[in-house]
C-alpha positions in Angstrom: 298.3 24.2 -37.3 299.1 27.5 -39.1 300.2 27.0 -42.7 303.8 28.1 -43.4 302.6 30.8 -45.9 300.5 32.4 -43.2 303.5 32.3 -40.8 305.8 34.0 -43.3 303.2 36.6 -44.0 302.8 37.3 -40.3 306.6 37.6 -39.9 306.7 40.0 -42.9 303.9 42.2 -41.4 305.7 42.3 -38.0 308.9 43.3 -39.7 307.1 46.1 -41.6 305.6 47.3 -38.3 309.0 47.3 -36.6 310.6 49.2 -39.5 307.7 51.7 -39.7 307.8 52.5 -36.0 311.6 52.7 -35.9 311.6 55.0 -39.1 308.8 57.2 -37.7 310.7 57.5 -34.4 314.0 58.5 -36.0 312.4 60.8 -38.6 310.4 62.7 -35.9 313.5 63.0 -33.7 315.6 64.3 -36.7 312.9 66.8 -37.6 312.6 68.1 -34.0 316.3 68.2 -33.4 316.8 70.3 -36.6 314.0 72.7 -35.9 314.0 73.3 -32.2 316.7 74.3 -29.8 317.3 72.5 -26.6 314.4 73.2 -24.1 312.5 75.2 -26.7 308.8 74.6 -26.5 306.2 75.2 -29.2 302.5 75.0 -28.1 300.3 72.9 -30.4 297.4 73.1 -28.0 298.5 75.7 -25.5 298.8 74.3 -22.0 297.8 70.8 -23.2 300.2 69.6 -25.9 303.6 71.2 -26.8 306.6 70.1 -28.8 309.5 70.5 -26.4 313.0 69.3 -27.2 314.8 67.8 -24.3 317.8 65.4 -24.0 316.9 62.6 -21.7 320.1 61.3 -20.1 318.2 58.7 -18.0 315.6 56.0 -18.4 311.8 56.4 -17.8 311.1 59.3 -15.5 314.8 60.3 -15.5 315.8 57.2 -13.6 319.5 56.2 -13.8 320.5 59.7 -15.1 323.9 59.8 -16.9 324.3 56.0 -16.6 324.8 55.6 -20.4 326.8 52.3 -20.3 324.3 50.7 -18.0 321.3 51.9 -20.1 322.9 50.8 -23.3 323.7 47.4 -21.8 320.2 46.9 -20.5 318.8 47.9 -23.8 320.9 45.5 -25.7 320.0 42.7 -23.3 316.2 43.5 -23.5 316.4 43.8 -27.3 318.1 40.4 -27.6 315.5 38.8 -25.3 312.6 40.2 -27.2 314.1 39.3 -30.6 314.8 35.7 -29.6 311.4 35.4 -28.0 309.8 36.6 -31.3 311.9 34.1 -33.3 311.5 31.1 -31.0 309.3 28.1 -31.5 306.8 27.1 -34.1 304.3 29.5 -35.5 301.4 28.2 -33.4 303.2 28.5 -30.0 302.6 32.3 -29.7 299.5 34.2 -30.5 299.5 37.2 -32.9 298.7 39.8 -30.3 301.7 38.6 -28.2 304.0 38.9 -31.2 302.6 42.3 -32.1 303.2 43.6 -28.6 306.8 42.4 -28.7 307.3 44.0 -32.1 306.1 47.4 -30.7 308.4 47.1 -27.7 311.3 46.0 -29.9 310.9 48.9 -32.2 310.7 51.4 -29.4 313.7 49.9 -27.6 315.7 50.0 -30.9 314.7 53.7 -31.4 315.9 54.8 -28.0 319.1 52.6 -28.2 320.0 54.3 -31.5 319.8 57.7 -29.7 321.9 56.5 -26.8 324.6 55.1 -29.1 324.7 58.2 -31.4 324.3 61.0 -28.8 324.6 59.5 -25.3 321.0 60.6 -24.6 317.5 60.1 -25.9 315.7 62.9 -27.8 312.3 63.5 -26.3 309.8 66.1 -27.6 306.1 65.1 -27.0 305.0 67.2 -24.1 301.6 66.7 -22.5 302.4 69.1 -19.7 301.2 66.7 -17.0 303.6 63.9 -17.9 307.4 63.7 -18.5 308.3 64.6 -22.1 308.5 61.5 -24.3 308.9 60.4 -28.0 307.5 57.9 -30.5 309.7 55.1 -29.3 308.4 55.6 -25.7 304.9 55.5 -27.1 305.5 52.3 -28.9 307.0 50.7 -25.8 303.9 51.8 -23.8 301.4 50.5 -26.5 303.4 47.3 -26.7 303.3 46.8 -22.9 299.5 47.4 -22.9 299.1 44.9 -25.8 301.3 42.4 -24.0 299.2 42.7 -20.8 296.0 42.1 -22.9 297.7 39.1 -24.6 298.7 37.5 -21.3 295.2 38.1 -19.8 293.6 36.6 -22.8 295.9 33.6 -22.7 295.2 33.1 -19.0 291.4 33.1 -19.6 291.8 30.5 -22.4 293.8 28.2 -20.0 291.1 28.4 -17.3 
């Protein structure tokens, strides 16, 4: 059994992680939006990594383009599911890696939802030239998904 103090500390750490990722996402988007014009690209490592401001009006890979209400609705639903999953149950029912993964995904989903609510699109700017342009929130969602996969694999090994 995990002591209550440890549980509260874990909750605090996860909240700090969510706020840090969300803040970093919004600050980088604000900086890029103020310093680049739409579709402007600045090479950091020419041909490899550029900062390119785009307005993504769809979901991943441009899916569901211009479906703002649908994307906002799906985002709200996903955020609520993740939040309640994080809050559910006693402290020993979910492992820390699982909670960390959901925290990354939650922070990323919130970051992109804020953009959709404020602008009707998501601000993307990290351009690897071989992949669609993305942002800090997208990176957090991807890292969270990888951690979630690791958590679920680890859990399935423990059960067998």
